[in-house]
Wavefront OBJ file of the C-alpha trace (Angstrom):
o trace
v 69.443 34.162 102.409
v 71.156 35.408 99.242
v 73.418 38.446 98.907
v 74.625 40.135 95.758
v 77.016 43.104 95.543
v 77.388 45.711 92.806
v 79.384 48.821 92.053
v 77.795 51.655 90.074
v 79.744 54.542 88.565
v 78.547 57.606 86.718
v 77.947 61.319 86.676
v 75.256 62.684 89.004
v 74.838 59.273 90.631
v 73.295 60.689 93.806
v 69.937 60.893 92.021
v 69.695 57.069 92.040
v 68.201 57.325 95.522
v 65.243 59.330 94.227
v 64.861 57.023 91.224
v 64.658 53.983 93.522
v 62.069 55.750 95.692
v 59.784 55.782 92.634
v 59.831 51.961 92.332
v 57.051 50.767 94.616
v 58.148 47.127 94.893
v 61.592 48.242 96.150
v 60.526 51.210 98.268
v 58.087 49.937 100.871
v 60.477 51.247 103.529
v 63.256 53.828 103.127
v 65.807 55.133 105.620
v 68.804 57.404 105.302
v 71.411 56.041 107.725
v 74.016 58.744 107.160
v 74.909 61.381 104.603
v 76.183 58.646 102.270
v 74.244 55.489 103.269
v 70.659 54.540 102.480
v 68.506 51.422 102.725
v 65.332 50.334 100.984
v 63.297 47.382 102.220
v 60.356 45.527 100.756
v 58.421 42.293 101.000
v 57.261 40.368 97.968
v 54.903 37.390 97.980
v 56.021 34.284 96.064
v 53.361 31.690 95.264
v 55.914 28.901 94.761
v 56.829 29.053 98.448
v 53.527 30.470 99.723
v 55.373 33.146 101.646
v 56.828 36.643 101.602
v 60.501 37.391 101.011
v 62.195 40.363 102.608
v 64.546 42.277 100.322
v 67.009 44.953 101.392
v 68.815 47.269 98.980
v 71.702 49.021 100.701
v 73.437 51.980 99.020
v 76.783 53.297 100.232
v 78.130 56.260 98.264
v 81.919 56.275 97.977
v 81.744 59.610 96.131
v 79.233 61.620 94.095
v 80.077 59.361 91.143
v 80.466 55.914 92.763
v 78.126 53.776 94.842
v 78.381 50.298 96.356
v 75.081 48.428 96.433
v 74.159 45.233 98.265
v 70.935 43.384 97.585
v 69.892 40.949 100.302
v 66.920 38.641 99.924
v 65.776 36.150 102.514
v 62.994 34.497 104.404
v 60.070 32.477 103.213
v 61.853 29.135 103.242
v 59.653 26.139 103.778
v 59.852 22.558 104.900
v 62.380 20.657 106.990
v 65.107 21.402 104.437
v 64.397 25.135 104.498
v 64.087 25.429 100.717
v 63.340 28.709 98.986
v 62.901 27.000 95.583
v 64.952 29.738 93.935
v 62.726 32.581 95.126
v 65.585 34.452 96.848
v 67.778 34.365 93.728
v 64.807 35.314 91.569
v 64.100 38.382 93.699
v 67.718 39.533 93.493
v 67.617 39.146 89.701
v 64.401 41.200 89.536
v 65.942 44.032 91.541
v 69.162 43.860 89.507
v 67.157 44.201 86.277
v 65.503 47.342 87.643
v 68.884 48.750 88.717
v 70.384 47.922 85.336
v 67.522 49.687 83.547
v 68.095 52.810 85.666
v 71.828 52.659 84.927
v 71.290 52.289 81.187
v 68.890 55.227 81.033
v 71.396 57.444 82.907
v 74.583 56.229 81.164
v 75.958 54.751 84.387
v 77.981 51.535 84.576
v 77.079 48.664 86.887
v 79.490 45.851 87.761
v 78.862 42.712 89.769
v 81.293 42.539 92.692
v 80.264 39.112 94.013
l 1 2 3 4 5 6 7 8 9 10 11 12 13 14 15 16 17 18 19 20 21 22 23 24 25 26 27 28 29 30 31 32 33 34 35 36 37 38 39 40 41 42 43 44 45 46 47 48 49 50 51 52 53 54 55 56 57 58 59 60 61 62 63 64 65 66 67 68 69 70 71 72 73 74 75 76 77 78 79 80 81 82 83 84 85 86 87 88 89 90 91 92 93 94 95 96 97 98 99 100 101 102 103 104 105 106 107 108 109 110 111 112 113 114
């Protein structure tokens, strides 16, 4: 399992939830946990490991203009050594690229926390 954390800041940031809902490979499952917390879940098939990976994108709004995001990717490991052959990291990078594109088009800033 791989985890990556980000902080996004910008005006009218609450609309990121709706923007993520429009991305089908992130939004196979959506749930609002509270007024300020949301999760998106999806599975993506990777040929290199002949298995699906589960990805979770968790949004926690600190304010209307700041959001903490965690991307978690896991599963699909194979063999006695439980190798993912880089698929988990690759999935996180794919989601980050989509987040970064959204941030750029809305003049928001995104920072890697970990």
